[in-house]
Every structure is written in structure tokens, then in C-alpha cells.
C-alpha positions, 0 to 999 in steps of 0.5 A: 165679893168674888161672887161679883166676878162669877157674875160677870162671867154668867151675864158674858158667858150663860152656858159656862160652868164655874167650880171654885177651888177655896177653904173648906170654911167658905164651901157653905158660902159658895153653895148658896151662889146660884152662879157657883156649879161646884165648891171644891175644898182646897185642902192646903193652908194659908202659908203652906206651899206643899209643892207636892200637895198642890202638883196632885191636886192639879192632876185631879182638876186636869180630869175636868179639862177647864179652859179658864182659870181666874187666879184672885190671891196675889201669890205666885203659889196660888197660881201653882196648880192652874199652870199645873192643871194644864189650864190654857187660859189663867188670868190674875194680876200681878203678884209676886214673881206670877210671869209665866205662870199666868198667861193673861197677866193684868199688870196693876190692880191699883189702876181700880180702888176698890177690891170688887172691881178688881174681880170683875175686871178679870172677867174682862177683855184686857184692853177694855176693862178700864172702860168697862169695869166700875163699882156702880156697873158691878153686880151685886152679890146676891146670896140663895135663902133656905126659908125651911131652914130659916124658918127651923130656926126660928123655931130652935131659937124662939125667935118670934117676928112680933118686932122688926129685927135688927141684927148686931155683928160686933165682931171682927176676925182681923183685930182689935181695930175693927171692933165698936166698943161692946158698950157702946153696942150695948148702948144702941141695943137698948135704944132700938129695943125702947123705939120697939126693935128686937136685937139679934146678936151675931158672931162665932165661937170666939165672938161668945164673950162680947155679946154675952156682955153686950146683953148682960150690958142692957137693963133687964127689961131689955134683956127679953128682946135681944137674943144671943146667937154667936157660936150656936150657928153654923155659918149657912144658918148664919146667913139664913138668919141675916135674912131676917133682919131688916137692919144689921149694924156691923164692924167692917166684917166678913158678917157685914158682907153676908148681910149686905148680900141676903139684901139686910139694910147695913149699918156699917162701922169702919175703924182702922179700915176703909169703905173706899177698898171694901164697902158693902156691896148693897144699895141701902147703907150707911157708912159710919166713920170718923175724920181723925188724921190717923185713919185708916191706918189698915192696922190690926191693933192701934199704933198710937194706942189711944183707939180714937177711930172706934171711941170717937164714934159714939152710940148716938152717932151710930143710932142717928145713921141708923134713923137717917137710913130708914128715912130715907128707905121710907122715902125711895119706897 
């Protein structure tokens, strides 16, 4: 979602150089963003204050003579490196004790509903951001695709193009309250395969148990059309493979946002969280959620123990959302 900020900066300042300081795992994704010139690894982990390390990083960055810094996290420690690096203009939202650390301080991020709006607003003058920024006006993320690597990956995993590809992303780092049940995913996958589609399962090594379970639940005649890729690819390889998917069905997760950024249609399943804060930034989406009173609670685990926000989302409901999306897209074309 931060890519929308980089897009806005480039549209306003076409000759600007944009470098991004971020954790190492973000590097491959940042390198696929055409607006980003360099990804700089942030070696300090989340929650680690390490004042001396931050000073050393800042002194290395000072030689680049940056003119502006945009600080997206809301913590005080995240604003220290730009200050120590002597960057003249330091922009960010008011967070914990950031007075003096930031000199272009935006008062209340809650004037914007969506996270992407809060990011994009930092590129806009303070006195006009309310008029200029909205979800509809924000430039959508778009990641570059490596077609050569894409072809090599399809060959490596024996992925054919004889059937339309539907990707399933059953994991979510946030916690169980974002994960639609595996047996529901299996029932959906079976219906899609019987309708002439093939299924690609995506996820990290942590998701291998659930993706294997999903494939094993399929009837034997369906399993040959289901490819389990979880834990077998790097993150940047997932970018290229998701771009092969006509549609992606996903929990509210990072892979959902990547799928949107490579142009796939999205069926987004929301449990404890809400699309009113972090929706997939795509023009072709279907949102599936329940309207029970206790959601969204934004908890990692269900505080009531019943997980109804997910269990009451039947495979038939998600299949219906998928079918409606296909019909709507055909009419648009």
C-alpha cells in the first residue's frame, strides 16, 4: 500500500529519486516497484530501539543528502534516523512523542478512513490534503512482472495453461481470526476444478500444512488440477506466479495485496478485520464477509471462541461472489 505514496510523489516530482528504508524481506517487492530507485535494508528489527545502530545508519544515509523523508510508522524511534541523518524536511503523522522529530507534522491520521489515504496524504501539502486525497483518486499499486522468470517457474512446477488459473491464499500471518477454514477452501477448490479451472495454492512454509490438507481433501480426480506451491517459492517468485492467475481468492493478507498489484481479480475474505481500512487496491474485487454484531474486532484470535465471522462464511457464499465477479467483468469488457 505504500506504493501509492511513491506513485503520488513521482506524479508530483517526476525527477525525484526515491529510496526506501525497509526490512530485508520487503526488498524483492520494492525492486518490482518502478517508482523506487533503491531499497535500503533496515537491519534493526521491530521493537528494537538500538540508538547507536540508528545513529550509524543515519550517518551512512547523510552522505546521500536527501531533501525529504516520509516516515510511515507511527513510533518515535522510526523518526530518529531521518533526524540524525540531517534530512531537512521530515513528514509524518503525529505519533508517540514525535514533536521535534518531525517538522512537517500531520495532526490526526483518522481524518482519513483508509491506510492508503493516510500514506498518500503525506505527499500532499498539509493545507490541501483533505481536498486532494481520497481512495478513488489514489494511484493503485502496480508491480513489474518478470516474464522470463514467470516462464521458468511454470516449467519448474509443470504448470500448464490448459485451464484458467484460480489462486488460493489460505494463510494469514496476523492470526487464526483471518483464516477461512481449510475444509471450506477445499470445497471451493473442488467446485472450481469441476467448473473447468485449475487451482494454485500459495503461501509460506508456515502455510504448508494447511495447503497440503486442502489438496488432500480434494477428490482424487481433482487433485491433478491442484498445484501446491506453498513454501516452494521466494516472495518475488510469488509475484510472477500470482500474475498468471485470472482470479485470486484470499484471506486478508499480504498476498491479497500483491495479487491486486499484479492485476488479478480478487475475491477477498474478511473475518475479524475490515475492508473499510485496508481493502485490496484493485478495480476488480469482490468482498466477502459476515454482518454479525461482533465483527470487525481486529483480534488475532476470536475473543468469544466461536469464530463465527469465518465459520458462517460458507463455500457457497464465496463461490457466488466469484461467479458474480466473473459476470460483472464480462459485462464491463
